[in-house]
C-alpha positions in Angstrom: 81.1 119.2 150.0 80.6 118.2 146.3 83.7 117.8 144.3 82.1 117.3 140.9 79.3 119.0 139.0 76.8 117.4 136.7 78.7 118.9 133.8 82.0 117.3 135.0 80.2 113.9 135.1 78.7 114.4 131.7 82.1 115.2 130.2 83.5 112.0 131.8 80.5 110.0 130.5 81.3 111.2 127.0 84.9 110.1 127.4 83.7 106.7 128.6 81.3 106.4 125.7 84.1 107.1 123.3 86.2 104.4 124.9 83.3 102.0 124.6 82.9 103.0 120.9 86.5 101.9 120.4 86.2 98.4 121.9 86.5 95.1 120.0 82.8 94.5 120.7 81.6 97.6 119.0 84.1 97.1 116.1 82.7 93.7 115.5 79.1 95.1 115.7 80.0 97.7 113.0 81.5 95.0 110.7 78.5 92.7 111.2 76.1 95.5 110.5 78.0 96.3 107.3 77.7 92.6 106.2 74.0 92.7 106.8 73.6 95.7 104.5 75.7 94.0 101.8 73.7 90.8 101.8 71.0 90.8 99.1 69.0 87.9 100.6 68.9 89.7 104.0 67.8 93.0 102.3 65.1 91.2 100.4 63.8 89.4 103.5 63.8 92.6 105.5 61.9 94.5 102.8 59.3 91.7 102.6 58.9 91.7 106.4 58.4 95.5 106.4 55.8 95.3 103.7 53.9 92.5 105.5 54.1 94.5 108.8 52.4 97.5 107.1 49.7 95.1 105.8 49.3 93.7 109.3 48.7 97.2 110.7 46.0 97.8 108.1 44.3 94.5 108.7 44.4 95.1 112.5 43.0 98.6 112.0 40.1 97.3 109.9 39.4 94.3 112.1 40.3 91.7 109.5 41.4 89.1 112.0 41.9 86.1 109.6 44.0 88.2 107.1 46.0 89.5 110.1 46.6 86.0 111.4 47.9 84.8 108.0 50.1 87.9 107.6 51.6 87.4 111.1 52.3 83.8 110.2 54.1 84.9 107.0 56.1 87.4 109.0 57.1 84.8 111.6 58.2 82.4 108.8 60.3 85.1 107.1 61.8 86.2 110.4 62.8 82.6 111.1 64.4 82.3 107.7 66.2 85.6 108.3 67.5 84.3 111.7 69.0 81.2 110.0 71.4 83.3 107.9 74.9 83.3 109.5 75.5 87.0 109.0 72.3 87.8 110.8 73.3 85.5 113.7 76.6 87.2 113.9 74.9 90.6 114.0 72.5 89.6 116.7 75.4 88.1 118.8 77.4 91.3 118.3 74.3 93.3 119.5 74.2 91.1 122.7 77.9 91.6 123.3 77.6 95.4 123.1 74.5 95.4 125.3 76.3 93.2 127.8 79.2 95.6 127.9 76.8 98.6 128.4 75.0 96.7 131.2 78.3 95.9 132.9 79.3 99.5 132.8 75.9 100.7 134.1 75.9 98.1 136.9 79.5 98.9 137.9 78.6 102.6 138.1 75.5 102.0 140.1 77.1 99.5 142.5 80.1 101.8 143.1 77.9 104.8 143.8 75.8 102.8 146.2 78.9 101.4 148.0 80.4 104.8 148.2 77.3 106.3 149.8 77.2 103.5 152.3 80.9 103.8 153.1 80.9 107.6 153.4 77.8 107.5 155.7 79.4 104.9 158.0 77.0 102.3 156.7 77.4 98.6 156.2 78.1 97.7 152.5 77.4 94.0 153.1 74.0 94.7 154.7 73.3 97.5 152.2 72.4 100.0 155.0 73.5 103.6 155.3 74.9 105.0 158.5 71.6 106.7 159.2 69.7 103.4 158.9 72.2 101.7 161.2 71.9 104.6 163.8 68.1 104.2 163.6 68.4 100.6 164.5 68.9 99.1 161.0 65.2 98.1 160.6 64.1 100.5 158.0 60.4 99.8 157.3 60.5 100.7 153.5 
């Protein structure tokens, strides 16, 4: 018999999200993002890239392949310049750290649910088979 409802789980998910929002990783991300917005060179480069991206869309729409290629090269050059700025590198690293944390949480939840299903059905966690699959002979064809 079910012990928890979907609403119970969503409430706990919100609590977990709040906990994640208060981690060192997220705090560092917020500070790095603030530094990005305060940096004039970064703002100028981002603005230039956005303008060139709009041009690229127009060139692509009108089939102007040569102009599109040159614009894409300019965008790539500006993006490379942007990536060399330490505050941008810090920001990207902080994004990766937060994404890693979220992936760990998602994987832990998924693996724990799977293991619990296997355990409660009398299955074999090491083989990844439920009790029903084992009873059937363990050779599930799908």
